[in-house]
C-alpha positions as CSV (number, residue, x, y, z in Angstrom):
1,X,0.1,0.1,-0.2
2,X,1.4,3.3,-0.9
3,X,0.8,6.5,1.0
4,X,1.3,9.9,-0.1
5,X,1.6,13.2,2.1
6,X,1.0,16.2,0.5
7,X,2.7,18.9,2.3
8,X,5.6,18.2,5.1
9,X,5.9,21.2,7.2
10,X,5.4,21.1,10.8
11,X,2.2,19.2,11.3
12,X,3.1,16.8,7.9
13,X,6.4,15.8,9.3
14,X,4.8,14.3,12.3
15,X,2.4,12.3,9.7
16,X,5.8,11.3,8.1
17,X,7.2,10.1,11.2
18,X,4.1,7.9,12.2
19,X,3.8,6.2,9.0
20,X,7.4,5.4,9.2
21,X,6.5,3.4,12.2
22,X,3.8,1.8,10.1
23,X,6.0,1.2,7.4
24,X,8.4,-0.9,9.9
25,X,5.2,-2.7,11.0
26,X,4.3,-3.8,7.6
27,X,1.1,-2.0,8.0
28,X,2.0,0.1,4.5
29,X,4.6,-0.5,1.7
30,X,5.7,2.7,0.6
31,X,5.7,6.4,1.5
32,X,5.7,9.4,-0.9
33,X,6.6,12.8,-0.2
34,X,5.2,16.1,-2.0
35,X,6.1,19.6,-0.8
36,X,6.7,22.9,-2.9
37,X,9.6,23.9,-0.9
38,X,12.6,21.7,-1.9
39,X,14.4,22.3,1.2
40,X,11.9,21.4,3.5
41,X,11.3,18.3,1.3
42,X,15.2,17.0,1.2
43,X,15.2,17.4,5.0
44,X,12.1,15.4,5.9
45,X,13.1,13.0,3.5
46,X,16.7,12.7,4.6
47,X,15.4,12.4,8.3
48,X,13.0,9.5,7.9
49,X,15.0,7.8,5.1
50,X,11.8,8.2,2.2
51,X,13.3,7.8,-1.1
52,X,10.4,9.2,-3.4
53,X,9.6,13.0,-3.3
54,X,8.0,15.6,-5.6
55,X,7.3,18.9,-5.7
56,X,4.2,18.7,-7.9
57,X,1.0,16.9,-6.8
58,X,0.0,15.9,-10.5
59,X,3.2,14.3,-11.4
60,X,3.4,12.2,-8.2
61,X,-0.1,11.6,-8.6
62,X,0.4,10.1,-12.5
63,X,3.7,8.3,-11.4
64,X,3.0,7.1,-8.5
65,X,-0.8,6.3,-8.2
66,X,-1.0,6.2,-4.4
67,X,-3.5,4.1,-2.8
68,X,-4.1,6.9,-0.1
69,X,-2.8,10.4,0.9
70,X,-2.7,12.6,3.6
71,X,-3.3,16.3,2.9
72,X,-1.2,18.4,5.6
73,X,-1.0,21.6,3.5
74,X,-2.2,24.9,5.2
75,X,-6.0,25.0,5.2
76,X,-6.8,27.6,2.7
77,X,-5.1,24.8,0.1
78,X,-7.1,21.6,1.6
79,X,-9.9,22.1,-1.0
80,X,-7.9,22.4,-4.4
81,X,-5.7,19.6,-3.4
82,X,-8.3,17.3,-2.3
83,X,-10.4,18.0,-5.3
84,X,-7.2,17.3,-7.2
85,X,-7.1,13.7,-5.8
86,X,-10.5,12.4,-5.1
87,X,-11.1,10.9,-8.6
88,X,-8.3,7.9,-7.7
89,X,-7.1,8.4,-3.9
90,X,-8.5,7.8,-0.4
91,X,-7.7,11.1,1.9
92,X,-7.0,11.7,5.4
93,X,-7.8,15.3,5.5
94,X,-6.3,17.7,8.2
95,X,-8.5,19.7,10.3
96,X,-10.4,21.7,9.5
97,X,-11.6,20.2,6.2
98,X,-12.0,23.4,4.5
99,X,-12.0,27.2,4.6
100,X,-16.0,27.8,4.0
101,X,-18.9,25.9,3.7
102,X,-19.1,25.6,0.0
103,X,-15.7,24.0,-0.4
104,X,-17.0,21.6,2.7
105,X,-19.9,20.8,0.7
106,X,-18.4,20.5,-2.5
107,X,-15.5,17.6,-0.9
108,X,-18.7,15.9,0.8
109,X,-20.5,15.5,-2.3
110,X,-17.4,14.4,-4.5
111,X,-16.4,11.9,-1.7
112,X,-19.9,10.4,-2.3
113,X,-19.8,10.6,-5.7
114,X,-16.2,8.6,-6.2
115,X,-16.9,6.3,-3.3
116,X,-13.9,7.3,-1.7
117,X,-12.8,6.9,1.9
118,X,-12.0,10.1,3.2
119,X,-11.3,11.0,6.8
120,X,-10.7,14.3,8.5
121,X,-7.6,14.7,11.0
122,X,-9.8,15.7,14.5
123,X,-7.1,14.1,16.3
124,X,-8.5,14.7,19.8
125,X,-10.9,12.0,18.9
126,X,-8.0,9.4,19.2
127,X,-6.7,10.9,22.5
128,X,-6.9,8.1,24.8
129,X,-8.4,10.2,27.5
130,X,-11.3,10.9,25.1
131,X,-11.5,7.0,24.0
132,X,-11.9,6.4,28.1
133,X,-14.6,8.9,28.3
134,X,-16.7,7.7,25.3
135,X,-16.2,4.6,26.7
136,X,-17.4,5.2,30.3
137,X,-19.7,8.0,29.7
138,X,-23.0,6.0,30.2
139,X,-21.6,4.8,33.4
140,X,-20.2,8.0,34.6
141,X,-23.3,10.5,33.1
142,X,-26.1,9.5,31.0
143,X,-25.8,12.0,28.1
144,X,-29.4,12.6,28.9
145,X,-28.8,14.0,32.1
146,X,-25.9,16.5,31.2
147,X,-27.2,20.0,32.2
148,X,-23.6,21.8,31.2
149,X,-20.8,21.2,29.2
150,X,-17.7,23.7,28.7
151,X,-14.7,23.5,27.0
152,X,-11.2,25.7,27.3
153,X,-8.5,25.3,24.8
154,X,-5.7,28.0,25.2
155,X,-2.6,28.3,23.7
156,X,0.4,30.3,22.0
157,X,-0.9,31.1,18.2
158,X,0.7,30.9,14.9
159,X,4.1,32.4,14.3
160,X,4.0,35.6,12.8
161,X,6.1,34.3,9.6
162,X,3.5,31.4,8.8
163,X,0.3,33.3,10.1
164,X,-0.7,33.8,6.3
165,X,-1.4,30.0,6.6
166,X,-3.5,30.4,9.2
167,X,-7.3,31.3,10.0
168,X,-9.1,32.2,12.9
169,X,-8.6,30.4,16.3
170,X,-12.1,29.1,16.0
171,X,-10.8,26.9,12.7
172,X,-7.7,25.9,14.7
173,X,-9.0,25.0,18.1
174,X,-12.6,25.6,18.5
175,X,-13.1,22.9,15.6
176,X,-11.8,20.1,18.1
177,X,-13.9,20.8,21.0
178,X,-17.1,21.5,19.0
179,X,-16.4,17.9,17.4
180,X,-15.6,16.2,20.6
181,X,-19.0,17.5,21.6
182,X,-21.3,16.5,19.1
183,X,-19.5,12.9,19.1
184,X,-20.6,13.0,23.3
185,X,-24.1,14.1,22.8
186,X,-24.8,12.6,19.5
187,X,-26.8,15.9,19.1
188,X,-26.4,18.9,17.1
189,X,-26.5,22.6,18.2
190,X,-29.5,24.7,17.2
191,X,-28.0,28.2,17.6
192,X,-25.3,29.8,18.9
193,X,-23.8,33.2,20.2
194,X,-20.2,34.2,20.7
195,X,-18.0,37.3,21.2
196,X,-14.5,37.3,19.9
197,X,-11.3,39.3,20.0
198,X,-8.8,40.8,17.3
199,X,-5.4,41.8,17.5
200,X,-3.6,44.5,15.5
201,X,-1.7,43.1,12.6
202,X,-3.6,39.9,12.6
203,X,-6.5,39.6,10.2
204,X,-8.5,36.7,11.9
205,X,-10.0,36.2,15.6
206,X,-7.4,35.4,18.1
207,X,-9.8,34.8,20.8
208,X,-13.3,33.3,20.8
209,X,-15.9,32.7,23.4
210,X,-19.1,30.8,22.3
211,X,-22.7,29.6,23.7
212,X,-24.0,26.6,21.9
213,X,-27.5,26.2,22.4
214,X,-28.5,22.3,21.8
215,X,-31.7,22.3,23.4
216,X,-33.6,24.6,25.8
217,X,-31.9,22.5,28.8
218,X,-28.3,22.4,27.5
219,X,-26.1,25.1,26.6
220,X,-22.3,24.5,26.1
221,X,-20.0,27.3,26.5
222,X,-16.5,27.1,24.7
223,X,-13.7,29.4,25.0
224,X,-10.5,29.1,22.5
225,X,-7.8,31.7,22.5
226,X,-4.2,32.0,21.4
227,X,-3.4,35.1,23.8
228,X,-1.0,32.6,25.7
229,X,2.7,32.6,26.4
230,X,4.8,30.4,24.4
231,X,5.3,28.1,27.1
232,X,1.5,28.0,28.1
233,X,-1.3,25.6,27.2
234,X,-4.5,24.7,28.5
235,X,-7.0,22.0,27.1
236,X,-10.1,21.0,29.4
237,X,-13.5,19.8,29.0
238,X,-16.0,20.1,31.7
239,X,-19.3,18.0,32.2
240,X,-21.9,18.8,34.5
241,X,-24.7,16.6,35.8
242,X,-27.4,17.4,38.6
243,X,-25.2,15.4,41.3
244,X,-21.8,15.3,39.7
245,X,-19.4,17.4,37.8
246,X,-16.2,15.5,35.6
247,X,-13.4,17.6,34.3
248,X,-11.2,16.3,31.6
249,X,-7.7,17.2,31.1
250,X,-6.4,16.6,27.7
251,X,-2.8,17.5,28.7
252,X,-2.6,15.6,31.7
253,X,-4.7,12.6,30.5
254,X,-6.9,12.9,33.8
255,X,-10.5,12.6,34.3
256,X,-11.9,13.8,37.6
257,X,-15.2,12.8,39.0
258,X,-16.7,14.7,41.9
259,X,-20.0,14.0,43.6
260,X,-22.4,16.0,45.5
261,X,-21.5,17.7,48.8
262,X,-20.5,16.0,52.0
263,X,-23.8,17.8,53.7
264,X,-25.9,20.5,53.0
265,X,-26.7,22.5,56.0
266,X,-25.4,25.7,57.7
267,X,-22.1,25.6,59.3
268,X,-21.2,26.6,63.2
269,X,-17.8,28.0,62.0
270,X,-15.4,28.8,58.9
271,X,-14.0,25.2,59.4
272,X,-17.3,23.5,59.5
273,X,-18.1,25.6,56.3
274,X,-15.2,24.1,54.5
275,X,-16.1,20.5,55.5
276,X,-19.7,20.9,54.4
277,X,-18.5,22.1,50.9
278,X,-16.2,19.2,50.1
279,X,-17.0,16.7,47.6
280,X,-18.7,13.6,48.8
281,X,-16.7,11.5,46.8
282,X,-13.6,12.3,44.5
283,X,-12.3,10.0,41.9
284,X,-9.4,10.5,39.4
285,X,-8.5,8.0,36.4
286,X,-5.1,8.9,35.0
287,X,-4.6,7.4,31.3
288,X,-1.1,6.2,31.3
289,X,0.5,7.4,27.8
290,X,3.0,5.3,25.5
291,X,4.4,5.1,22.2
292,X,1.4,2.8,20.9
293,X,-1.3,5.0,22.1
294,X,-0.1,8.3,20.4
295,X,-2.9,10.1,19.0
296,X,-1.6,10.8,15.4
297,X,-0.4,7.3,15.3
298,X,-3.7,5.9,16.5
299,X,-5.3,8.2,13.8
300,X,-3.1,7.1,10.8
301,X,-3.4,3.6,11.6
302,X,-7.2,3.5,11.7
303,X,-7.4,5.6,8.3
304,X,-5.2,3.0,6.6
305,X,-7.2,0.1,8.1
306,X,-10.5,2.2,6.8
307,X,-8.9,2.1,3.4
308,X,-8.1,-1.6,3.3
309,X,-11.4,-2.6,5.1
310,X,-13.5,0.3,2.7
311,X,-14.9,1.3,5.9
312,X,-16.4,4.7,7.3
313,X,-13.7,6.3,9.3
314,X,-14.6,7.5,12.9
315,X,-14.4,11.0,11.6
316,X,-15.5,11.3,7.9
317,X,-15.9,13.8,5.6
318,X,-19.5,14.7,7.0
319,X,-18.2,15.1,10.8
320,X,-15.6,17.5,9.1
321,X,-18.4,19.3,7.5
322,X,-20.5,19.5,10.6
323,X,-17.5,20.7,12.9
324,X,-16.6,23.5,10.2
325,X,-20.0,24.5,10.1
326,X,-20.7,25.0,13.6
327,X,-17.4,27.1,13.9
328,X,-18.5,29.4,10.8
329,X,-21.7,29.9,12.6
330,X,-19.8,31.1,16.0
331,X,-17.9,33.3,13.8
332,X,-20.7,34.6,12.3
333,X,-22.5,35.3,15.9
334,X,-19.2,36.8,16.8
335,X,-19.4,39.4,14.2
336,X,-23.2,40.3,14.3
337,X,-23.3,39.8,18.3
338,X,-26.5,38.0,18.0
339,X,-27.9,34.3,18.2
340,X,-27.4,32.7,15.0
341,X,-29.8,29.8,13.9
342,X,-27.8,26.8,12.6
343,X,-30.2,25.2,9.9
344,X,-29.3,21.4,9.2
345,X,-30.8,21.0,6.2
346,X,-28.4,18.8,4.2
347,X,-29.6,15.3,3.2
348,X,-26.4,13.7,4.7
349,X,-27.3,15.0,7.9
350,X,-29.3,12.5,10.5
351,X,-31.6,14.8,11.6
352,X,-32.2,12.7,15.0
353,X,-29.5,14.7,16.2
354,X,-31.2,17.8,16.0
355,X,-33.4,18.6,19.1
356,X,-37.0,19.5,18.3
357,X,-37.8,21.1,21.9
358,X,-38.6,25.1,21.7
């Protein structure tokens, strides 16, 4: 099985690294690299001992005829590269799937027409702590009992030298969180409101605070920000029911479950007050990381297996479309400072995901 990596910059290089592991394990037979930057192409090829390299996508496609390709070029190029390959090649497209709704919709329709296997690189789906949460969610908290959810994803923004390759912080970060929320709830939001912050010298939003309404009883708050030092990152997901709070830390790989209060009554003194407000129980689970459960390795291996078995990926082009549409509606809301309705009228959307209560 031949796999091409289109774009071997910062993130594409990581795909090459894990594909090399899969090559050594016999999961694939050959890696091909494509990048317009000769110096970067040569450096990555030498580092991972890849023999076949190309600067031109069409030349690579015609000569090598790869079975699959990973698109890791900057987001503004996703659409152009994807449509040039979908007639004959299965794809993993890095997130977000595209820049706008039209591009994403065209990709979804082309995938259906060509009967291709297409995955979108929402890597957090393969994060071991999220996989553990998915497995245990009904045990920890029935999705129907969830009263509130929030997510916070903060980290340094793009280097100034490469800012033209990036879009908003919502495209870069919020797209992860809304995808995880939808996958956990098995529901789609029906409207959103948001605020945003821009910075002089950068054309797109660098911070977004959004409220997604899934039903009259469930609002989800998401904050994403690039207003951070180069050494500070935070990735948190909170889930509340009426009797417990669950906190997931993506970085520390931990799940903390707090249940109720020790007692709910007036305290005689300050120490009694503190004691009364301690959790009735507190459990913490830490997922042990290893080379074998690295999210990117799991994601690429899953894609390869889907191609071989002609199986729908965990995050298909449709899921990628849904995540992007939610992000774009939040951006629209932040610019109008109003609630924006999210209409799910696409024929490929599962309408059972949309709450009908008003």
